[in-house]
N, C-alpha and C positions, 0 to 999 in steps of 0.2 A: 251172188247176191247182186240184186238190182233195186236202186230206189225208185219208188215210180210216184209217189208223191209226198212232199212235204208241205204243213201248214203250220204257219206261226201267227202267233196271237198274242199282241202285246207283251212281246218278249225283248229286250234289247232297245234296237231302232225303229222298231214294228208297231205301230199305234194301230191298234185292229187287228183284223185279220188279212191273212196276203196267202198266197196258195202258190206252189210251183209244181208244174205236172213234167214232171220226168220219164216218164214212159216212154216216149218217143226214140229213146234211145235202142241201137240194136247194132249188130255186126256191120263195120263200115261208117256206120255215121255214130258213134259211139259217145260225142262230146255235147255239152250244154254249157253256153256261155250266159251267166248272171253279170253284166255290166253293171256298173256303177262308178260314180266321182267319188275322191276319198272323201271319207265319213256318213257316206249315205247307208249305207247297210251290209256291204259285203261280209264285211268281219263279223257282222252280227249273226248271219246264215251259217256262218261257219261253227263260230260257237255254238251254236243253236245242235245243231247236229250232232256238235261232242257232250254238249250237254244231258241230249235225250239218252246217250248211253250212259253216261259217268253218274248223271245226278250231282245232288249240289252237296250230298252229305260226306262225302270224300273231301279230307283235308285236302289233298294233293290236288285236288278241283279248284278249291277255294285260295289258292296260293294268287296273287295279283301284286302289280307293280316292279320298279326295279330300285334298289335287291328286292328279290319276291317278302313279303310278309302275308302270313294264311289269317283270312277273315273269320268270322263265326258264322255261322249257317245263315242267321237275319243280316247280317252283315252284308253278305255276298247277294242275297235275296233282293235287298232294300236298299244295296249302297253306304257308303262309308261318309259320306260328304266330301271325301278329299279324293284319293285315287281312283274308285270304282262308282260309279253310276249306278249298279246293281241291274238285276235281270228282268225285274219289271218294269217295263215301258217307261219312262218319268210324265209325258204330255198323258197317258192314260191313269195314271197314279194321280196327277194334279187334277183332273179331271173328276175322276171318283171322291177324291177328296172332298173338293167343292161340293157333289152331290150327296155325299155322306152314305156312299157305296162301297161295296168291295169292289176290288178290282179281278178279273178272272184272266189267267194267261196260260200259254199251252204251245208245248211243241210236240207235233203229231209228223209220226212217217210211216209210208207205208210201203212194201218191199216185197220182190217175189224173191223165192229161194229153190229150184230145184223143182220147180212148177208148185210150189206153195206160196201162199199170201199171207202176211203179216201186218201186224199194224201196233205202234206204241204211240203210247199217247204218256207224256209228261205233262204235270198241270201244279199251277199254283193260284191258290186265293187269296188275298190280301186286304184285311180291314183294316186302317188303320195301320198298327205296327204287329197286329197277328198274322202270322204265316201257317199257312196249311199246305202241304205237299202231296202229292198223289203218282205214283204210274200204274199203267198195266199195259199186259200183252195180249192184243185178240188170236189167236193163231187156230186153226181148221177146228170154229166153232166152239171153242172155249175160250176163258177170258181166265190171265193168271195176273195178277196184283200184288203189291206191297213190296215183300221181301222176296217172294216166287216170280215176280216179272223181272225185278232188278239182278237175279241169280241166273235169267233166261237171256237178259240183254248182256250182262256180263260174260256168259258162254258165247253168244252169238257175235260180238268183237268185244274183247279185252281190255279193260280201260287202258291198260298198258299198252294195248298196237295202235291206239287213237293217232298217236303223234306221225306212224308212218303210213295212213291212209289218207286225215284231213288234217294238211298242216300248210302254214302260211310261206309262201316260197324262199324268203327271204331271210327267213328265222331256222330253216332244218341249215344253214351252212354249219351251225354247232354240230351235226353230227359226223359232217368230216373233220369236226376239230378234237372230238371225242377222245377218252385214252383207255379206255375199258368201262367206263361208267354204263354203258348200254349193254353189256354183255348177256346180263340174262337176260333182256328183255328181246336180243336178238336171236337168243338161242331158242327160248317159246317162239317166235316168230318162224323161225326155220324148224321148230318141230323136232330138237334133240336133246330136250331135256330129259325124256322119260327116262333115259339110261340112268342118269346122273340124280333124278328122284327116286330111283329102285334102290339106287347105291345110299342115299341120305336115308332110306326107312330102314333099311340093313344097320347103317351103323346106329342109329337110334333105337333099333330092336337088343344091338349086341349092348348100349349104354343102358338100358332099364334093367338087363341081365344082370349087367355088371353090378347094377344101385339095388338090385332083388337079394345079392350074395353078400352085401356089405355086413360087416357086424355092427353091433348097437352103437359104439362109441365111433366107429367112421362113420354110421349113417349122421350121426349128429352134429359131425363137424364137418358135412358135405353138406349139410342141411343150412348149418349155419353159413358155410361160404355162399352158397347158393342166396341165403339172403341177403348179405353184405354185397354180392354183386347184383342183386336187384336194385336194393337203397341206391348203389351208388348211378346205376342206370338211370334210376328217377329221378336222383338229384342232379345227374346231367343232364337231362331232360328237360327240369325246371330250370338249371343254368342258361341253357340255350336260349328256352323262350325270354327269360330275363335279358338275354343278350342281343336277341333278335327288338327285345323292346325297345332298350335304350338304341340300337342302332335305328330304328325305325323314327325315333323321335330326334336321335341327332340328324337323320338326313334331314326332315321335317323342319329343324330349328335352322339349318346351316343353310337351306334353302332362305328363309325368311330373313335370317341374319343377311347373306347377299344381297336381299332384294332390298334391306334397309338401311343398307350400305352404300348402294347405289343411289338411292332416296336421298342420304345425308349428304353426297355427293351434288347432287342435282341443285340439291338447297342452299349451296355454298355458295356466295356472292363472288369469290375469289377475289377480296381485298388484297389493297397492297401490301407486298411481303415486309416493307417498313416497318407500317404500323403493328402487325401484326409481329415483328422481331422485339419491338418495341415493349408492346405489351405481356410479350412470352419472357422478355430478361424480364420486366417486372415481375412478374406472377412467380419465374424460379428465387428472384429475390425475397419477396414476403414469405415464401414456403421456406426458406434456408433458416429466414427470422422466427416462425413461426416453429419449427421445428428445434431451434435453439431455444426459444421461450418455453416451449414443451416438456423438454430434456431437461431444462433446469426446475422446472416445478416438479417433475418426476422424481428427479433426486434431492431433491430439498425436502420435499412433503412428506416421506415416510419419516425422518426424522424429527420432523417438528410436528408431525400433527398430536402425539401426544402432550403437549405442551399447550399447541394453540385450541385442543379438544377439551381441557382442565384449566384454564386459568383461574377458575372462582375456586378449586380444589386447592390451586398451588395456592391461593390467597390466605387459603381456611387453615392449611399446614404452615404457613408462615408466621400467624399468629398463632397456633399452640405453641412454635417451638419458641417466639418471643416469652410467653409467657412463663415457660418450661426455662428460660435462661432468666427470665426477670425475679423469678422466686426462687431458684439456687443462688443470685449474684450478692443477697444482702449480708451486712456485716454481722449478723446473729445467725444466720445461715453455716456463713463460712467460718466462724465459731464452735457452731456444732458438727458442724463435719468435719474438722480436724480432732475435736475434743473424741469423738466417736471412733476415729481411725484409730487414736493411741490410748483409748481405755482398756483394751485387752492385754498390753505390755505392761499398763500403769497397776491394775489388778495384779499380775501376774508377780510385777515385784515385791510389791505389801504385801502378799500373802503365797510365799513360794510353795508351800505345803499342798496347796488346793492343785486339783488334775486340770486336767486341760477344758474339760467339758464343763467343771463347774466355772473357770475362768470365763468360758464363752457364755454361760448363761449371767451370770452377775453383770458383766460388760454389756449385754444386750438389757437387761434390766436397767441398769445406771442411764444407756442410750436416750431410753424411752422417756427418761425420768426426765430428760435434760433436755427434751424437744420440747416437753412437756411445758417445762418451765420456762424456757425463753420465746415460746408460742412462736415458734418458725411456721410460714406459712407453706402447705405442701399443693402441688398439682394433682389433678387428675385428668383422664383422656388419653390420649394415642403417646404422649411422649412422659408421661409420669414418672415413669422409674431411669429415664434415659439419660444416659452419663452427660454431664455436660460440656465436655470436651466436645464428646460428636455431635450434640446439638450445635454447639459454633459452627462444625464443619457445615452441619445441615444446612444452617442460617445462612451461610454464605454464596452457599449452593444454589438456595431459593433465591436469594436476594439476585444472583447473576439470571436465574431465570426469569424473575419477576420483569427486569429489564429487557432480558433479550427477547422474552415471548410476546411482547408489543412489537417488537424492531422485525421479529420474524411475521407477524399477523401480517403486518403492515408491506411488509417485502413481497408474501405471497398473494396477496391484495394488489399489489402491482403487476407482479407477474400475470395474473390472472386478466387484468385490464389491458396488458400490454396481448396477451393472445386473443383477445375479445377484439380488439382495434384492429390486428392482422387479419385475422378472419373475417372482418367488414371490410379491407381493402383487397382481400383476394377474392371476396365474393365481388366486388365491383369490378375487378381486372377481370374476372370470368364472365360479368354480363357483358362487359366491353369487347372483348375477345367475340363473345356471341352474337355480338350483333354485329363487327366485322364480318363476322363468318358468314353469316345467314342475309346480312345486308338488309333485305325488304319487314321492315316491322310485322309484317302480316303473318312472315314465314318462320319469325322464332319461334313460337310456343310450339307449331308443327315439328320443328327442328328440335327442339327440347326432348318433345316425346320421341322420335324418332331417336336422338344419343340416347334416352333413357331406355328404349326399347332395347338398343344394341347393346349396353352394359349389361341390362337382364338378359341376352341370351349369350351377351361370353361366359358369364359366369355359367348359364345351365349347359353350353357346349362342353366346358370345362367338365361340370360335373358329371355328364354324360360318358365323356371320352375315362373320365376314371372309373366311372360303373362299370363301364364295357372290359377295362382291365382288369376291374375285382372279379366279373363273370369270366373272362376266360380265363383267369386263373383257376376260377372256382371250375370251370370244364376239365383244365387239363390236371387238376387234383380227383376228382370226379373219373375221369378214364386211369389215371396210376390206379386208383382203387379197384377198379373193375379190370384191368389187368392182373394184380395180384389175388384178386381173388379168384380169376380164371386160372391162374398159376395154380393155386392152391389147391382147388378142383378138379386138374388134371394130376396134382400129384397124390391127390387121395384116391383117384380113381384108378392111378398106375399101382399105389402100393396095393389096394383090393383086387388087382388084377393078379397080381402074385400070388397071393392067398386065397382066391374064389376057386371053388371047386366045378365052377361054369366057365373059365378062363380059357380052357381049351376050344369049349364050342363058340365062346367070343370069338376066339383068334380064325376060327373058322367062316363065320359071319364078315369076320374083317377081310377075311383073304378073299370072301367073293365080292364085298363090296370093292376092294381095290381092283380086281377084276374088270366089275361094269365099269370104274373109273377109267380105267386104260380103254374098253370098249368105249365107253364116251368121248375118251379123247380121240380116239382114233375116227369116230364118226363125226366129231368135229370137226376134225383136220379136213377129212374128205370132202364134209361140206362148204368148208373155208374154203379147199379148191375150186369146188363149183363156184360158188360166189365171186370168186375172186375172176374168175375166167367168164363171167357174166358180168361183172362188174366193169370191165377194161373192154369187153364186148358193148356195153352199153353205152360207155362215155364214149368210145369213139364212134357211136353213132349221132351221139348228141353235139358233139365238141371235135375239132380238128387245132388240137394243140402243138406248137412246135417243141417245146420244153417238157410236159408229161408225156412219157413213152408208155411206162408203166405204172398201175397201182397194184401195190400189196398189201393183202389183208390178213392180219395175223391172226392169234387165237383170242385175242380179247376183242377184235374188229377193230383194233387202231388202223389208221389207215398210213401208209408209207409210200412217197412216190418218188420215181425214179427216171431218168434222162438216156438216152438211146445208148450212151455209152455206161447204164448200169449205176452213175453217181447217183446218192441219194440229193431229195430236194426238200430245203428246210420248209415245214406247213407254214411255218409263219410269216414266208415269202410268196404266198399266194396271197391273191385278192381276195377280197369277198366272193367279187361274182365268180371268181374260179373255184372257191369253196362251195358255194350254193349251186353249179354245176355238179362238181362231184359228190355230191350229198343226194341229187336228184339222180344221177345214175346208180348210186349205191341204194337208193330205196326201189326203185325200178328192179333194181338186180335183186333185194333181197324179195320183194314180191313174187318174182316170176319161181325165185329158188322154192318159196315155200309153199308155191300154187295155191295162194291166198286170191281167190274170186271174189273182191271188195269193190265194189267203187271206191273212187279218188276225188277228195276234193282240194283243188289248192285255188289260194288266196296268195294276191300279187305274185302271179305265173314268172313273170318275166324280169322284175327287181332290176337288178345293178349288172343285169348279163348284156354282153355287147349284140348289136342289130346281127352279127353274122351267125352269131351263136343262137340268138334267138332265134333265127330264119330252122336253122337244124331241130330246135326243140319243135317249132311248130310242124315242120315235116315229118319228124321220123320218134319225135317222145310222144305228145299226145294221142295221136292217132292208134300207138300200139300200148300205151300205157298199161290199159284196163278195159273192159268192155264198156263201164260207163266211169267216165270223166268229167267231172263239175270245174269248172275256171271261171273265178271271179277277176277279172281283168277291170281295169281302165281304157277308157279310149288313148290315154297316153302310153300304154304299155301295148295293146292292139290295135292298132290304126286300121285304116282302110285297106294297106296293102298286104298287113299282115293276117288281116280277117279274110284276105282273098285266097291265102296258102291254106289256112283252116278249114274254109266256109265248105269243102266235101265232106269234111267227117263231123259237122256240124247237125246234129239232130232238133238243136231250139234254143231260140234265145228268151232272155229278160233282162228288162232294164228296171235300174232301183231308182226311183224319183224321192226325193225327200228334200223338201224346199226348208224346213223349218230343223233338221238336223235328228228330228226325236218323231217323224213321222213319215217313217217308208212307207213308199206302196210296189205295187211289181206291175209293170205293163209287158205284156209278150212282145216285144220288139227288141231291136239292138242297137246301144249307145251311139254307135257309128255307121253309116249306109253304105255301101259299096258304091264307086264312080262310076 
């Protein structure tokens, strides 16, 4: 596969249409240099080529920032206003918004492959916030569009492989640090997954046969366990999204908090410590006093509030008690009371033959007549029938609270006034501290706003950390549920294996799958040995290093490093530049082992690499890496001397010019001239 033409219009840093003619590359002159200063549009070129093949519908493609977060489709196209400016060129969008016209943007790449010509075009039309996307591929006189075109692009260059052919030279060092995370991608690139895929299909067939033989009860239990597994997986996904949401907000708030803390420090006048210490001492003293007064109010008010809130009712009760005592304390009343108490005994003595019931009736009748004859005043209301002794005790209590209530109310009023006075004094001290802290009167209001915002952010950060903990625990809970459900499913299937008539057939299938897995392991081992041999060869071509004598590749493509005495070298002890060189050699070896004839695009090609090893790359790596190598350097990476090394292999130069940062254009020229 050879790129012949790349056209970019209104995407990333490119305002308007630019074209790169890449057709001049040929054996011996396989390199195209696209020069540009930092921020001019080199990375925009790299991202555009990637985007043509992946599109923006893949959520992995829409990851931006660090830590990475996934944008929505519209945010990825138009930008989110913070971390990502969008695919559509900002200058073109501003211009067309002012004209109330839609913006058309496109990425178009033509290539040749086995004497056939292809052209793929991905385009976007933006009007306001409305986005329309399309893709098509022209080949052999026919046009594929939409899903068919995307499927063809995925078949031509799988999205998982893009990072191995189009990459930033400084970022690939993560490949040298991976611990098995890229195994499936490496296997696919080296074309050794077909045996594993066949084994997986046979295992799936065996599972399906097992499930068809399940009894009704086991099938229901298995379905229930699978539903629980799916629910837990969905809940875990939701929890991870919430965790990412709070993490992203925490990152944003933490950045703002650090900025505001720096601003608060800059606003501080640096007043004398003596003044500050005196005011701080006064504030502490006032705060202690306020705490004491508040504590007194809190301790006293609950006990006093029933009386303080009901002084009128207290007076009314006192009046009724006094009336009851006055009515029951006259001479007539005392006489009637004494006689009434003695009547049952006197009647019984006068007529011993009477029954007790008759004595009670006669005594009650005589008592009523006695009350009428002496005209005893009776009371009504709440205490009409209350005992006078009890009323005397009630009167004493009411007299106490009538006096104490006034004292308590006055005491509470004094405490509240003291609290108000102390708070006013505290406010004055706070204002004095603020003026000492800030100094200039003009900065006081800004300092206050900054301080208030810092307080808000402190609370927000604490809340977000709390939420992160909650959702992290939620993820762990749902993980545990999934493990439990998976164990239950495995147990149910194992039980059915023993009871099913088709268990024997399933065992045969599993034996075949096991054999295929063993073949796959053997194939992977042979491929790994070949890859390891090529890696060490390519590494020695591009670097001469006194420490690393041999690099080992294990079954998960994790790299280990050994010196001449076969002692293991810790990966963390290697510099970033060394890891970049190792990853460079690994990608070269992977490409040659896979036999993939793809163009290679490298941004920031020399990065952190020292001068001697840069020369090795220029002489041995880029001329041999691929039939077409597109390099995106700055003049600091490849100066006149280095260019002279590379020039015999260069087919063409392009220079990116971008005065405003979002209006890149292309000139067929080099950024640096040979002496």
